[in-house]
N, C-alpha and C positions, 0 to 999 in steps of 0.2 A: 904231373904235378899239381896238388890241390893249392889254391889258394884260400886263406881261411884269415878271416877279420875277427879281431877279440875287441869288444868295446867295455873295458871295464878290466884294467891290468891287476887286479889285487891278487888275493889268496888263491881264488878259483880260477879267475882268467889268465893268471901268471901259470898256474900248474899247468893247466891247459896246454898253453904254450910249449911250457918245457918237455911236458909228456910227448907232444907230438913231435919236438926237434928229437928228444932222445930216440924215438921209435921210427921215426921217418924224417930224415935228415933234409931230405930234398922239398917239403913242405915249404910253402911261400906264405909267411904269417906277416900281417900287418895289424896294427893295434893303435887305440887312444885310452888316453886316461886324463885325468884332472892333474893326478900329481906327475908332473913331467920329468922329475928324478927317477921314477921307475921306469918310464919310456927309455931313458937315456941309459939306464943298467941294463936293463933287457936288451937294447941295442948292440951294446958294449959286449954282452956275454953270447952275441948271435942267437938270441933266442927268438927275436923278431926280425925281420929283414928290411921293416920299414914302420913309421909312425906318424901322428898327427894329432895335434891338439884339439881338432875339431873334428866334425862329420863331414867329410869332403870325398872328392873323388877318389883317394887312397881305396877306400872301401867298394869300387866299383868293380866287376868282373869277378867277384870272390863265389867260390864254390860252396863254402859255409860261412855262418856269421854267427858269433858266440855273444849274446847280450848277458854280460856279467856285472849288471847295475841293478838296485832296486827295482821294482816294478814300476814305480811313480817315475823315475828318471828313464825308464824305456819310454813310457806313454809320452813324455816329453820330447825325447830326441828323435823317435821314430819317423813322424813327418819329415825330418830332415834326409835320415837314411833311406827312405822309400824309392825316389827317383834313383838312387845310386845301385838298387838291384836288379840283378839279371834275373830273366826268366827261370834258369835253372836252379838259382841260389836258394839254399836251405838255411832257414832262421832259425836258431834254437834259444833258451834263455836256462840259467842254471838256479831259478829261484826255488824256493821251499813251499811256494803255494802256487798253485797253477791254475783255477779256475778265472780270476780276475785278467790275466795275460791272455789265456787263449781265448776269452771273451771277446778282449780288444783286438787281438789280432784278428779273430773271425770276421771282424770288419773289413779285412783286407785279404779275404780266401781267395780272391779271384786274382790278385796280383802277386801275391807271395805264398811260397810253402813253408810255413811255419810250425814246428813239432816242441810243445814243451819240454823242457829237461830238468831234472833234479839229481846231481849227485850227492849222493847219500854219506859224505864225508865233509872234512872241513878241520879246524884246528882252533885252539882258543887263541891263538896269535893272528893278526890280520895282515892285509898289504903283502905286494909283491916280494917283499924280503922273504916272506915265511913261506912263499909257495916252493913245492918239489915237483919234479917230474915222476914220483912215484905214490902222490896224493891219491889218484884213483884205482891204485893196485888191490883186486880183491874187495873192492868196493862195489856196491849196487850203485846203478847209474840209471833212474827212473826216466824213461820217455812217455809221453803223453800225446798220442796221436789221436785224432779225432775220426770219425767215420768217413771225412771228406780226404782225409791224409793219403796221397799215392803212395802204393805200396813198395814200389820201387824206391821212393825218398827216404821212407822209414827205413829200408833195409840199407840206403847208403848210409843213412846217421848211425845206424845201430852198429855197423861196421866201423865207422870212425870211433864211438865211444870204445868199442872191443879193443882197438888198437890203443888205447889209452891204459891200458889193463884191468879196466873195470867191469863189471857183470851187467849189460844191459837189459832189463825187464821193460814192458810197455804196460801201461796201467791207464783207465780213463782218467780225465783231470778230476772230475768229481770225487770219483773214489780216493785218488791221490791224495787229496786235500783231507778225506776223512781217515784215512790211514795214516798221514804224517799228524793230522791232529791227536791222533790216538797213542802214538807211539813216540812222538817228538814233542809237539808244541804244548800239549797240555802236561806232559811231564816237565818240562822246562817250568810252567805256571808253578807246579805243586814242588818242584824243588826251591823255588823262589820263596813260596809261601811259607815253606817248613824253615828255612833259615831266617825267616823275617818272623816267624813262631817264637824260634829260640832267641833271637834277639829281644823280643817283648819279654819273654818268660825268664830271661837271666837275672841272676843277682848282680849285684855292685861288686862283689867279688869275681864275677865273670867265669863262674865254674863250668858252666854249660858251654860257653866258647873253649875253654881251656880243654874239654873232655870229648869235644867234637870232631876229634883228629881219625875216630877211627871208622867204624861203619856209616855213621852220619855223613862225616865227610865225603865218603865214597859215594852215597846215593842222591848227595847234594852240590856233588862237582860242577853239573851242567848250570849252576845258578850263576858261576862266574862269567858265563856267557854275556856279549854285548848286550845293554838295556836297549841301544838304538835299534838293533837288528831286530831284537824281539820285540820290541813295541810294533813295529812294522808288520811282523811277521801275524801277529794276533790281529791287527788292524785288518790286513787282507784275507785272513781266515777264520773272520769273526764266527760266522754260522756254524763251521764244523766244530770249533774251539767249544762253542757254548753248548752243543749236542753233547760232547763228551765229558764238559765239565758236569754236566747234568746226570749223568749216567755216574760219574764219582761219587757226585753228593749221594744218591741213592745208594751206591755200594757202602759208604761211610754211615748213613744212615742205618741201615741194615745190620752193620756191624755194632753200631751203639745200641741198636734194640737190644740185641743179643747178649750184650754184655750186662745192660742194665737188668734183664731178665733171667740171668745167670743160666743163660743157654752155650753150657759149655761145648757140647757136641758140636752145634753150628760154629762155633768159633774155631775150633779144630779145624772143620771142614774148611773155612775160610783160609786157613794159613797151608791147609795140606792142598788143596786146589790150585793155590799160587805155587806151592814149591812144585808140584808135578808140571805145571805148565811152564813154569820159569825153566826148568830142568831141560825141557825140549829145544830150548834156545841158548844156553847157557855157555856156547863156545864162540869162538873169533869166525867160524865158518859163514859163508854168505846166506845159510839157510837152505831149506830142503829144494831149492830150486837147482842148486850148485852143491853135489855132494863132497865132502869133507870128512875126513878122519882125525881123530883127536886122541891126544896121551897129554896127561900132565905129570911132570916128574917131581919129586920131592928132593929136594937139595938145599946143601947149605950156601948162604950167601957170601961167596968169596971170590977173588979175581980168578978169572979163567974156568969157572963153572961153566957157563953157556957156551964158550967156546971150545970146552973139551966134548961137549955132547954134540954139539954141531959138526965138529970137524970127524968125529966118530962116526957118526951117521952119514955124513960125505964121503968117507973112505969105503962104506957098504954100499956106496952107488943110492942112497935114499934121499929122495928130493924134500927138503922142507916146503911146504907150502906157505906157512905163516908160523912166526914163534913171537912168544910175547912173555911177562911178568905177571902173573896173578898179582894184583896189589894188594888184595885184601885176603890171608888167610883165615879170617874169622870163621868163614864158612864153607872154605874149598881145603881139600886135600891136594897137597903140592902146592909148587911155587912157578913152574917152567912149564908153559902150555905150548904144545908142538901141533900143528896141522897136516896131514899127509892129503896127496891127492888119491891113493889108492888103499884098500884094506890091507892089502898083503904089505904094504908098507909099513903100515899102523903095527900089523902084528910082529913084521921083522925087528922094527925099532924097540918093540917092548922086550923081545927075547935077549937083544945085544944089550940094552940098557941095565936090565936086570943081572947080566952076566956080570957088569963091572959094578953090581953095588948098589944101584938106585932102584928106590921104589917107586914104581911107575902105575899110574892110575888109567884105566881105558875108559872112554867117554862115547 
């Protein structure tokens, strides 16, 4: 039986605890958090087996400890936690930037085994009340070992993360921060900038805000995220974000030059290159590392529609890997997106769905 400590029982920490209890009921989990009602609720739900409001002996003899607080808080509490760690304990975090925490933990590499972690999932809601046992299912969970990380320890943590339903992949900490700056941090900056731009340009009648409910709202959805969290992320990943912002400015300047000089072939190529590349990752599959097969079903929005499709596929022994609604039909054919693990299941589903009158698009 593993003993696992969770410091910070919010959305991520709570979801880790729930996933572990859901998958491995014998796991013994202890936790701490500044919000005592969350600890009491988790205890009442039998998600955790013990809690404390301070870092104390409760965390001794843990096999794994998840640090689920901001990096600054980790640095603050770690001196208290360090004497409690056993030599075999694996310590990991869940932050979206890795260089600063890895650099800090490297000061203690002779005393502990630290492996940085970043689950590529979340929610617009926060706190233990928003946590779920399935938050990590089919999601990437990045681990950032260093050259000194013992291979057996990395494998232990990889196996534990996989047991949550996630897809663990390893990445160098510096490369991780550049990747996340490119695909997550700068897009958040741009989304917020676009919203602020429309706010500045809108008329007193508010026509822009009124008409922004379509594609604009979709591409700026992430601007609704926590300003506290994103200010902290930007401060801890400043260098990589600035690199990507510079590239973004170069892209916009090049497009502006093409537009000013009526270089419409270059403008066409600008959009076509984006379209072709975007089409390579436009589904819910976890990408080229984990193969999945997709169909999109065109259907009327009416009660029982999704249930009919899911039930029919289930009756024919077809396992649905993931299913969801395409929220913006402005650029997509179909509305119901379904993922399968095998190409054969994809082909069989197309035949079955077309037989009962659905229009199906293979992706």
